DODREN-999208 format. One record per atom (N, C-alpha, C): residue in one letter; z negated, y negated, x. Coordinates in steps of 0.1 Angstrom, whole numbers, plus 2048, in hexadecimal, padded with zeros to 3 digits. Example, Ala and Ser with C-alpha at 12.3 -4.5 7.8 and 13.67 -1.06 7.14 Angstrom:
BEGIN
<site aa="A" up="7B2" north="839" east="884"/>
<site aa="A" up="7B2" north="82D" east="87B"/>
<site aa="A" up="7B2" north="821" east="884"/>
<site aa="S" up="7B9" north="816" east="880"/>
<site aa="S" up="7B9" north="80B" east="889"/>
<site aa="S" up="7B1" north="800" east="881"/>
***
This chain:
BEGIN
<site aa="X" up="270" north="2B0" east="743"/>
<site aa="X" up="267" north="2A6" east="748"/>
<site aa="X" up="258" north="2AA" east="745"/>
<site aa="X" up="250" north="2A9" east="74F"/>
<site aa="X" up="242" north="2AD" east="74D"/>
<site aa="X" up="23A" north="2A1" east="747"/>
<site aa="X" up="22D" north="2A4" east="744"/>
<site aa="X" up="225" north="29A" east="73E"/>
<site aa="X" up="223" north="28E" east="747"/>
<site aa="X" up="222" north="291" east="754"/>
<site aa="X" up="21F" north="287" east="75D"/>
<site aa="X" up="22A" north="27C" east="75E"/>
<site aa="X" up="236" north="280" east="75B"/>
<site aa="X" up="241" north="276" east="75C"/>
<site aa="X" up="243" north="26E" east="750"/>
<site aa="X" up="23C" north="272" east="745"/>
<site aa="X" up="23E" north="26A" east="738"/>
<site aa="X" up="237" north="25D" east="73A"/>
<site aa="X" up="23E" north="252" east="736"/>
<site aa="X" up="23A" north="245" east="739"/>
<site aa="X" up="231" north="240" east="72D"/>
<site aa="X" up="224" north="241" east="72F"/>
<site aa="X" up="21A" north="23C" east="726"/>
<site aa="X" up="215" north="22F" east="72A"/>
<site aa="X" up="20B" north="22A" east="723"/>
<site aa="X" up="205" north="21D" east="727"/>
<site aa="X" up="1FE" north="21D" east="735"/>
<site aa="X" up="1FA" north="229" east="739"/>
<site aa="X" up="1F3" north="22A" east="746"/>
<site aa="X" up="1FB" north="22F" east="752"/>
<site aa="X" up="207" north="233" east="74F"/>
<site aa="X" up="210" north="237" east="75A"/>
<site aa="X" up="21C" north="22E" east="75B"/>
<site aa="X" up="221" north="22B" east="767"/>
<site aa="X" up="22D" north="223" east="769"/>
<site aa="X" up="239" north="22A" east="764"/>
<site aa="X" up="244" north="223" east="761"/>
<site aa="X" up="250" north="229" east="75D"/>
<site aa="X" up="257" north="232" east="767"/>
<site aa="X" up="260" north="23A" east="763"/>
<site aa="X" up="267" north="243" east="76D"/>
<site aa="X" up="26F" north="23B" east="777"/>
<site aa="X" up="274" north="230" east="773"/>
<site aa="X" up="27C" north="228" east="77C"/>
<site aa="X" up="279" north="219" east="77A"/>
<site aa="X" up="277" north="212" east="785"/>
<site aa="X" up="273" north="204" east="785"/>
<site aa="X" up="279" north="1FD" east="791"/>
<site aa="X" up="27D" north="1F0" east="78F"/>
<site aa="X" up="283" north="1E8" east="799"/>
<site aa="X" up="27C" north="1DA" east="79A"/>
<site aa="X" up="27B" north="1D4" east="7A5"/>
<site aa="X" up="275" north="1C7" east="7A6"/>
<site aa="X" up="27F" north="1BC" east="7A5"/>
<site aa="X" up="28C" north="1BF" east="7A6"/>
<site aa="X" up="297" north="1B5" east="7A5"/>
<site aa="X" up="299" north="1B2" east="796"/>
<site aa="X" up="298" north="1A5" east="792"/>
<site aa="X" up="29A" north="1A1" east="784"/>
<site aa="X" up="2A8" north="1A4" east="77F"/>
<site aa="X" up="2B2" north="1A5" east="788"/>
<site aa="X" up="2C0" north="1A8" east="784"/>
<site aa="X" up="2C2" north="1B7" east="780"/>
<site aa="X" up="2B8" north="1BF" east="783"/>
<site aa="X" up="2B9" north="1CE" east="780"/>
<site aa="X" up="2B6" north="1D1" east="772"/>
<site aa="X" up="2BD" north="1DA" east="76B"/>
<site aa="X" up="2B9" north="1DE" east="75E"/>
<site aa="X" up="2AC" north="1E6" east="75D"/>
<site aa="X" up="2A6" north="1E9" east="769"/>
<site aa="X" up="299" north="1F0" east="769"/>
<site aa="X" up="28E" north="1E7" east="76D"/>
<site aa="X" up="290" north="1DA" east="76D"/>
<site aa="X" up="286" north="1D0" east="76F"/>
<site aa="X" up="27D" north="1CF" east="763"/>
<site aa="X" up="270" north="1CE" east="765"/>
<site aa="X" up="266" north="1CC" east="75A"/>
<site aa="X" up="25A" north="1C4" east="760"/>
<site aa="X" up="25B" north="1B7" east="75D"/>
<site aa="X" up="250" north="1AE" east="763"/>
<site aa="X" up="242" north="1B2" east="75F"/>
<site aa="X" up="241" north="1B6" east="752"/>
<site aa="X" up="233" north="1B9" east="74D"/>
<site aa="X" up="22D" north="1C5" east="755"/>
<site aa="X" up="235" north="1CF" east="758"/>
<site aa="X" up="230" north="1DB" east="75F"/>
<site aa="X" up="22E" north="1D7" east="76E"/>
<site aa="X" up="236" north="1CF" east="774"/>
<site aa="X" up="235" north="1CB" east="782"/>
<site aa="X" up="228" north="1C2" east="784"/>
<site aa="X" up="225" north="1BA" east="779"/>
<site aa="X" up="21A" north="1B1" east="77A"/>
<site aa="X" up="20D" north="1B9" east="77B"/>
<site aa="X" up="20D" north="1C5" east="776"/>
<site aa="X" up="201" north="1CE" east="777"/>
<site aa="X" up="1FF" north="1D3" east="785"/>
<site aa="X" up="209" north="1D4" east="78D"/>
<site aa="X" up="208" north="1D9" east="79A"/>
<site aa="X" up="20C" north="1E8" east="79A"/>
<site aa="X" up="216" north="1EC" east="7A1"/>
<site aa="X" up="21A" north="1FA" east="7A1"/>
<site aa="X" up="219" north="1FF" east="7AF"/>
<site aa="X" up="211" north="209" east="7B1"/>
<site aa="X" up="210" north="210" east="7BE"/>
<site aa="X" up="21A" north="21B" east="7C0"/>
<site aa="X" up="220" north="21C" east="7CB"/>
<site aa="X" up="22A" north="226" east="7CE"/>
<site aa="X" up="226" north="22F" east="7DA"/>
<site aa="X" up="227" north="23C" east="7D8"/>
<site aa="X" up="224" north="245" east="7E3"/>
<site aa="X" up="232" north="24D" east="7E5"/>
<site aa="X" up="238" north="24C" east="7F1"/>
<site aa="X" up="244" north="252" east="7F4"/>
<site aa="X" up="242" north="25C" east="7FF"/>
<site aa="X" up="245" north="268" east="7FD"/>
<site aa="X" up="243" north="273" east="807"/>
<site aa="X" up="235" north="273" east="80D"/>
<site aa="X" up="22B" north="270" east="804"/>
<site aa="X" up="21D" north="270" east="807"/>
<site aa="X" up="218" north="264" east="80E"/>
<site aa="X" up="220" north="259" east="80F"/>
<site aa="X" up="21C" north="24D" east="816"/>
<site aa="X" up="21D" north="241" east="80C"/>
<site aa="X" up="212" north="239" east="80A"/>
<site aa="X" up="213" north="22E" east="801"/>
<site aa="X" up="21C" north="223" east="807"/>
<site aa="X" up="226" north="21F" east="7FF"/>
<site aa="X" up="230" north="215" east="804"/>
<site aa="X" up="22E" north="208" east="7FC"/>
<site aa="X" up="22F" north="1FD" east="803"/>
<site aa="X" up="22E" north="1F0" east="7FD"/>
<site aa="X" up="23B" north="1E8" east="7FD"/>
<site aa="X" up="246" north="1EE" east="802"/>
<site aa="X" up="253" north="1E7" east="803"/>
<site aa="X" up="25E" north="1ED" east="7FB"/>
<site aa="X" up="25A" north="1F3" east="7F0"/>
<site aa="X" up="264" north="1FA" east="7E7"/>
<site aa="X" up="26A" north="1F0" east="7DD"/>
<site aa="X" up="277" north="1EF" east="7DD"/>
<site aa="X" up="27E" north="1E6" east="7D4"/>
<site aa="X" up="281" north="1EC" east="7C6"/>
<site aa="X" up="283" north="1FA" east="7C6"/>
<site aa="X" up="286" north="201" east="7BA"/>
<site aa="X" up="282" north="210" east="7BC"/>
<site aa="X" up="27E" north="217" east="7B2"/>
<site aa="X" up="27B" north="225" east="7B3"/>
<site aa="X" up="27F" north="22D" east="7A7"/>
<site aa="X" up="281" north="23A" east="7A8"/>
<site aa="X" up="284" north="243" east="79D"/>
<site aa="X" up="27C" north="24F" east="7A0"/>
<site aa="X" up="273" north="252" east="798"/>
<site aa="X" up="26A" north="25E" east="79A"/>
<site aa="X" up="272" north="26B" east="797"/>
<site aa="X" up="279" north="26C" east="78C"/>
<site aa="X" up="280" north="278" east="788"/>
<site aa="X" up="28B" north="27C" east="791"/>
<site aa="X" up="292" north="272" east="797"/>
<site aa="X" up="29D" north="275" east="7A1"/>
<site aa="X" up="298" north="276" east="7AF"/>
<site aa="X" up="28B" north="272" east="7B2"/>
<site aa="X" up="285" north="273" east="7BF"/>
<site aa="X" up="28B" north="26A" east="7C9"/>
<site aa="X" up="28B" north="25D" east="7C7"/>
<site aa="X" up="290" north="253" east="7D1"/>
<site aa="X" up="289" north="246" east="7D0"/>
<site aa="X" up="28A" north="23E" east="7DB"/>
<site aa="X" up="285" north="230" east="7DB"/>
<site aa="X" up="290" north="228" east="7E2"/>
<site aa="X" up="291" north="21B" east="7DF"/>
<site aa="X" up="299" north="212" east="7E6"/>
<site aa="X" up="290" north="208" east="7ED"/>
<site aa="X" up="293" north="206" east="7FA"/>
<site aa="X" up="28B" north="1FD" east="802"/>
<site aa="X" up="295" north="1F3" east="809"/>
<site aa="X" up="290" north="1E8" east="80D"/>
<site aa="X" up="299" north="1DE" east="813"/>
<site aa="X" up="29C" north="1E2" east="821"/>
<site aa="X" up="2A9" north="1E0" east="825"/>
<site aa="X" up="2AD" north="1E4" east="832"/>
<site aa="X" up="2AC" north="1D8" east="83C"/>
<site aa="X" up="2A0" north="1D6" east="841"/>
<site aa="X" up="29E" north="1CB" east="84A"/>
<site aa="X" up="29F" north="1BE" east="843"/>
<site aa="X" up="2A5" north="1B4" east="84A"/>
<site aa="X" up="2A7" north="1A6" east="844"/>
<site aa="X" up="2B5" north="1A4" east="840"/>
<site aa="X" up="2BD" north="1AF" east="840"/>
<site aa="X" up="2CB" north="1AE" east="83C"/>
<site aa="X" up="2CD" north="1AB" east="82E"/>
<site aa="X" up="2D7" north="1A2" east="82B"/>
<site aa="X" up="2DA" north="19E" east="81D"/>
<site aa="X" up="2E9" north="1A2" east="81A"/>
<site aa="X" up="2EB" north="1A5" east="80E"/>
<site aa="X" up="2F9" north="1A8" east="80A"/>
<site aa="X" up="301" north="19B" east="808"/>
<site aa="X" up="30D" north="19C" east="804"/>
<site aa="X" up="316" north="18F" east="802"/>
<site aa="X" up="311" north="186" east="7F7"/>
<site aa="X" up="309" north="18B" east="7EE"/>
<site aa="X" up="304" north="183" east="7E3"/>
<site aa="X" up="2F6" north="17D" east="7E7"/>
<site aa="X" up="2F1" north="180" east="7F3"/>
<site aa="X" up="2E4" north="17A" east="7F7"/>
<site aa="X" up="2D8" north="183" east="7F3"/>
<site aa="X" up="2DB" north="18F" east="7EE"/>
<site aa="X" up="2D0" north="198" east="7EA"/>
<site aa="X" up="2CC" north="1A1" east="7F5"/>
<site aa="X" up="2C0" north="1A5" east="7F6"/>
<site aa="X" up="2BC" north="1AE" east="801"/>
<site aa="X" up="2C4" north="1BB" east="801"/>
<site aa="X" up="2C9" north="1C0" east="80C"/>
<site aa="X" up="2D0" north="1CD" east="80D"/>
<site aa="X" up="2C5" north="1D8" east="80D"/>
<site aa="X" up="2C7" north="1E2" east="804"/>
<site aa="X" up="2BE" north="1EC" east="803"/>
<site aa="X" up="2C4" north="1FA" east="806"/>
<site aa="X" up="2BB" north="203" east="80A"/>
<site aa="X" up="2BF" north="211" east="80D"/>
<site aa="X" up="2B7" north="21A" east="804"/>
<site aa="X" up="2BD" north="225" east="800"/>
<site aa="X" up="2B7" north="22F" east="7F7"/>
<site aa="X" up="2B1" north="23A" east="7FF"/>
<site aa="X" up="2A4" north="23D" east="7FE"/>
<site aa="X" up="29E" north="248" east="805"/>
<site aa="X" up="29A" north="253" east="7FA"/>
<site aa="X" up="29C" north="25F" east="7FD"/>
<site aa="X" up="299" north="26A" east="7F4"/>
<site aa="X" up="28D" north="272" east="7F8"/>
<site aa="X" up="285" north="275" east="7EE"/>
<site aa="X" up="279" north="27D" east="7F0"/>
<site aa="X" up="270" north="27C" east="7E4"/>
<site aa="X" up="264" north="282" east="7E5"/>
<site aa="X" up="25B" north="282" east="7D9"/>
<site aa="X" up="255" north="274" east="7D8"/>
<site aa="X" up="255" north="26F" east="7CB"/>
<site aa="X" up="250" north="262" east="7C8"/>
<site aa="X" up="244" north="263" east="7BE"/>
<site aa="X" up="239" north="25C" east="7C0"/>
<site aa="X" up="22E" north="25B" east="7B7"/>
<site aa="X" up="22C" north="24C" east="7B4"/>
<site aa="X" up="228" north="249" east="7A8"/>
<site aa="X" up="225" north="23B" east="7A4"/>
<site aa="X" up="219" north="23A" east="79B"/>
<site aa="X" up="212" north="22F" east="79C"/>
<site aa="X" up="206" north="22C" east="794"/>
<site aa="X" up="204" north="21E" east="792"/>
<site aa="X" up="1FD" north="21A" east="788"/>
<site aa="X" up="1F9" north="20C" east="786"/>
<site aa="X" up="1ED" north="209" east="78E"/>
<site aa="X" up="1ED" north="1FF" east="796"/>
<site aa="X" up="1E2" north="1FB" east="79F"/>
<site aa="X" up="1D7" north="1F4" east="798"/>
<site aa="X" up="1DA" north="1EF" east="78C"/>
<site aa="X" up="1CF" north="1E8" east="785"/>
<site aa="X" up="1C5" north="1F2" east="77E"/>
<site aa="X" up="1C8" north="1FF" east="77E"/>
<site aa="X" up="1BF" north="209" east="778"/>
<site aa="X" up="1B5" north="20E" east="782"/>
<site aa="X" up="1B6" north="20A" east="78F"/>
<site aa="X" up="1AC" north="20E" east="798"/>
<site aa="X" up="1B0" north="21B" east="7A0"/>
<site aa="X" up="1A6" north="221" east="7A6"/>
<site aa="X" up="1A8" north="22C" east="7AF"/>
<site aa="X" up="1AB" north="239" east="7A8"/>
<site aa="X" up="1A7" north="23B" east="79B"/>
<site aa="X" up="1AA" north="247" east="794"/>
<site aa="X" up="1B5" north="245" east="78A"/>
<site aa="X" up="1BF" north="23D" east="78D"/>
<site aa="X" up="1CA" north="23A" east="784"/>
<site aa="X" up="1D3" north="247" east="782"/>
<site aa="X" up="1D8" north="249" east="776"/>
<site aa="X" up="1E1" north="255" east="775"/>
<site aa="X" up="1EE" north="252" east="77D"/>
<site aa="X" up="1F3" north="25D" east="784"/>
<site aa="X" up="1FE" north="25C" east="78C"/>
<site aa="X" up="20A" north="262" east="786"/>
<site aa="X" up="216" north="25B" east="785"/>
<site aa="X" up="222" north="260" east="780"/>
<site aa="X" up="22A" north="267" east="78B"/>
<site aa="X" up="22D" north="273" east="78A"/>
<site aa="X" up="235" north="27A" east="795"/>
<site aa="X" up="23D" north="285" east="78E"/>
<site aa="X" up="247" north="28A" east="796"/>
<site aa="X" up="250" north="294" east="791"/>
<site aa="X" up="24B" north="2A2" east="793"/>
***
């Protein structure tokens, strides 16, 4: 693991989810605002991400699973994350 992926107070965790049912959900970190760049494009529709494994989960349209949760698809590629409350020069966590 490189220095950039270490989760300090100024960099987001390696893996984070917005679903409260997920073990990777962290309301305090989400409240700060987490920016995600996937394959060089800033994404605002990410449900979950993992920097070290290089993937994001996004909602697949308006489709719901049998429990009423949004159906998601996993996309692979380089992921970068940062806290939006730190401004334009925020430290970026990437693999």
